[in-house]
C-alpha positions as CSV (number, residue, x, y, z in Angstrom):
1,M,111.2,86.8,83.8
2,P,111.7,86.2,87.5
3,L,108.6,86.4,89.7
4,D,110.5,87.6,92.7
5,L,110.1,91.3,91.8
6,P,112.3,93.8,93.6
7,P,110.6,96.0,96.2
8,V,110.0,99.3,94.2
9,T,108.5,97.5,91.2
10,R,106.4,95.3,93.4
11,N,105.1,98.3,95.4
12,L,104.4,100.3,92.2
13,L,102.3,97.4,90.9
14,I,100.4,97.2,94.2
15,A,99.8,101.0,94.4
16,N,98.5,101.2,90.8
17,I,96.1,98.3,91.4
18,V,94.9,99.8,94.7
19,V,94.3,103.2,93.2
20,Y,92.4,101.6,90.3
21,L,90.1,99.8,92.7
22,L,89.5,103.0,94.6
23,Q,88.6,104.6,91.3
24,Q,85.8,102.2,91.0
25,F,84.3,103.6,94.2
26,F,85.2,107.2,94.0
27,G,85.6,107.6,90.2
28,E,84.3,111.1,89.6
29,V,86.0,112.5,92.7
30,F,89.3,110.9,91.9
31,L,89.1,112.1,88.3
32,Q,88.3,115.6,89.3
33,Y,91.2,116.0,91.8
34,F,93.9,113.5,90.7
35,A,93.8,113.1,87.0
36,L,96.0,115.5,84.9
37,W,93.9,118.5,83.8
38,P,95.1,121.1,81.3
39,W,97.1,124.0,82.5
40,G,95.3,127.3,82.6
41,A,92.0,128.6,84.0
42,D,89.7,126.2,85.8
43,Q,86.4,125.3,84.2
44,V,83.1,124.7,86.0
45,F,81.3,121.4,85.5
46,Q,78.1,119.9,86.9
47,T,79.0,116.8,88.9
48,T,77.0,114.5,91.0
49,Q,78.1,116.6,94.0
50,G,77.0,119.8,92.3
51,L,79.0,122.5,90.5
52,A,82.8,122.0,90.7
53,S,85.7,124.0,89.6
54,I,88.1,121.6,87.8
55,G,91.6,122.3,86.5
56,F,95.3,121.7,86.9
57,R,96.8,121.3,90.3
58,P,100.6,120.6,90.8
59,W,100.2,117.2,92.5
60,Q,98.4,116.0,89.4
61,L,101.9,115.7,87.7
62,V,102.4,112.6,89.9
63,T,98.9,111.4,90.8
64,Y,97.7,111.0,87.2
65,A,100.3,108.2,86.7
66,F,98.5,106.0,89.3
67,M,95.1,106.2,87.6
68,H,93.8,104.3,84.6
69,G,90.9,104.5,82.3
70,G,89.8,100.9,82.3
71,L,90.8,97.3,82.8
72,T,92.6,97.0,79.5
73,H,94.5,100.2,80.2
74,I,95.8,99.1,83.6
75,A,96.4,95.5,82.5
76,F,98.7,96.6,79.6
77,N,100.6,99.1,81.8
78,M,101.0,96.7,84.7
79,F,102.1,93.9,82.4
80,A,104.8,96.2,81.0
81,L,105.9,97.3,84.5
82,F,106.1,93.6,85.5
83,M,108.2,92.8,82.4
84,F,110.6,95.6,82.5
85,G,110.5,97.2,85.9
86,G,112.4,94.5,87.8
87,T,115.3,94.4,85.3
88,I,115.6,98.2,85.3
89,E,115.4,98.4,89.1
90,R,118.1,95.8,89.5
91,T,120.3,97.7,87.1
92,F,119.7,101.2,88.6
93,G,119.2,100.2,92.2
94,A,116.1,101.0,94.2
95,R,116.7,104.7,94.8
96,N,117.7,105.6,91.3
97,F,114.9,103.5,89.9
98,I,112.3,105.5,91.9
99,I,113.9,108.8,90.7
100,Y,113.9,107.5,87.1
101,Y,110.3,106.3,87.2
102,F,108.9,109.5,88.5
103,V,111.1,111.8,86.3
104,C,109.7,109.9,83.3
105,A,106.1,110.3,84.6
106,V,106.5,114.0,85.3
107,V,108.2,114.8,82.0
108,A,105.4,112.9,80.2
109,A,102.9,115.0,82.1
110,V,104.6,118.2,81.1
111,A,104.8,117.2,77.5
112,Q,101.0,116.5,77.5
113,L,100.3,119.8,79.2
114,I,102.3,121.6,76.5
115,V,100.6,119.8,73.6
116,V,97.1,120.4,75.0
117,H,97.8,124.0,75.9
118,W,99.4,125.2,72.7
119,F,98.2,122.7,70.0
120,T,95.0,120.7,70.7
121,H,93.4,123.2,73.1
122,G,91.0,120.6,74.5
123,F,89.9,120.3,78.1
124,Y,90.0,116.7,79.2
125,P,91.8,114.6,81.8
126,T,94.9,112.6,81.2
127,L,95.6,109.5,83.3
128,G,97.7,106.4,83.2
129,A,101.2,105.1,84.0
130,S,102.1,105.0,80.3
131,G,104.6,107.9,80.4
132,A,106.7,106.1,83.0
133,I,106.2,102.8,81.3
134,F,107.6,104.2,78.0
135,G,110.5,105.5,80.0
136,L,111.2,101.9,81.3
137,L,110.9,100.6,77.7
138,L,113.4,103.3,76.6
139,A,115.8,102.3,79.4
140,F,115.6,98.6,78.4
141,G,116.4,99.5,74.8
142,M,119.4,101.6,75.8
143,L,120.8,99.3,78.4
144,Y,120.0,95.9,76.8
145,P,120.0,96.8,73.1
146,H,120.6,93.3,71.8
147,E,118.0,91.5,73.9
148,K,115.2,90.1,71.7
149,M,111.6,91.4,72.0
150,M,108.5,90.3,70.1
151,L,105.1,91.8,69.3
152,I,102.1,89.7,70.1
153,F,100.8,90.0,66.5
154,L,104.3,89.6,65.0
155,P,106.1,86.8,66.8
156,V,109.5,87.6,65.3
157,P,112.4,88.3,67.6
158,I,113.5,92.0,67.3
159,P,116.6,93.5,69.0
160,A,115.4,95.8,71.8
161,W,117.0,99.0,70.3
162,I,115.1,98.5,67.0
163,F,111.9,97.7,68.8
164,V,112.2,100.9,70.9
165,I,113.1,103.2,68.0
166,G,110.3,101.7,65.9
167,Y,107.7,102.1,68.7
168,A,108.8,105.7,69.2
169,A,108.4,106.4,65.5
170,V,104.9,104.9,65.5
171,E,104.0,107.0,68.5
172,L,105.3,110.2,66.8
173,V,103.3,109.4,63.6
174,L,100.1,108.7,65.5
175,G,100.5,111.8,67.6
176,V,101.2,114.1,64.7
177,T,98.4,112.7,62.5
178,G,95.9,112.4,65.4
179,T,95.1,108.9,64.1
180,Q,94.4,107.3,67.5
181,A,92.2,109.8,69.3
182,G,92.1,109.6,73.1
183,V,95.7,108.3,73.5
184,A,98.3,110.7,74.8
185,H,101.1,109.8,72.3
186,F,103.2,112.9,73.1
187,A,103.0,112.0,76.8
188,H,104.5,108.6,75.9
189,L,107.2,110.3,73.9
190,G,107.8,112.7,76.8
191,G,108.4,109.7,79.1
192,M,111.0,108.5,76.7
193,V,112.7,111.9,76.4
194,G,112.8,112.2,80.2
195,G,114.4,108.7,80.4
196,I,117.1,109.3,77.8
197,V,118.1,112.7,79.3
198,L,118.3,111.2,82.8
199,I,120.3,108.2,81.6
200,Q,122.7,110.4,79.7
201,Y,123.1,112.7,82.8
202,W,123.9,109.7,85.0
203,R,126.4,108.6,82.4
204,G,128.1,112.0,82.6
205,K,127.4,112.8,79.0
206,L,125.6,116.1,79.5
207,P,127.1,119.5,80.2
208,I,125.9,119.3,83.8
209,K,127.7,116.4,85.5
210,P,126.4,114.1,88.2
211,Q,128.3,113.9,91.5
212,R,128.7,110.2,90.9
213,R,128.4,108.6,87.5
214,L,126.5,105.4,87.1
215,M,128.1,102.6,85.0
216,L,125.2,102.1,82.6
C-alpha cells in the first residue's frame, strides 16, 4: 500500500484525527451538537453547562462521521481509510471520491435514523466514519473483486468480493439479532447500499442515467 496518499484521503484522515482530538477537550459539547441524534422531538438532559435540549439537526448527517467513540474506534476506521481510500480515490478521481464518501456517510446516517425511529426506539447518539468506510470496502469489492484480503485472526487470502459479501452478511445477522449492542450495524449496511447504488448509477445501470458514465 503506497504511503503517498492522494489529497482527499489524506485530508479526511487529518480531519478525523483533528476532530477526535477536539472531542477530548469539548467532548460533551461536541456530542450534543455534532453526533447523530434520533429524528423526532428533542429531549432535555442535564449537562455540565445546565439543562440542554438535545436532538436531531440536519448537519449531523455529515458531522457525526468525523467523530469517534474512543481510540480503538478511530484507529480501526482510519486504518481502513488508509488501506482502501487511496485506491478508490485514484480510481474515481478526487471529485467523485468526495461525492462517494459523503453519499455513503449520509445514507448510513439515514439508515440509522430509520432503524432507531421505527424499530429500536432508543435515544442515543451515533458517531463514527464506519458508514463511509463500509462504502469504501464495498467499492473495493466491486472494482477489484479478485484482489486478496485477509482477516487478522484468519490469515487466509480471500477474494475481495467474497470478503465483502461475507462481511455484509455478518453485519446483517448481528444487526437483526442485536448481538453486538452499541454498534450501528444497519448504518454500516446503509453505507454499503449508498455505495452500490452510486456506483451502478455512474455505470449507467439505473433508470436515471448520469450525464457522463464512469468506466468502472
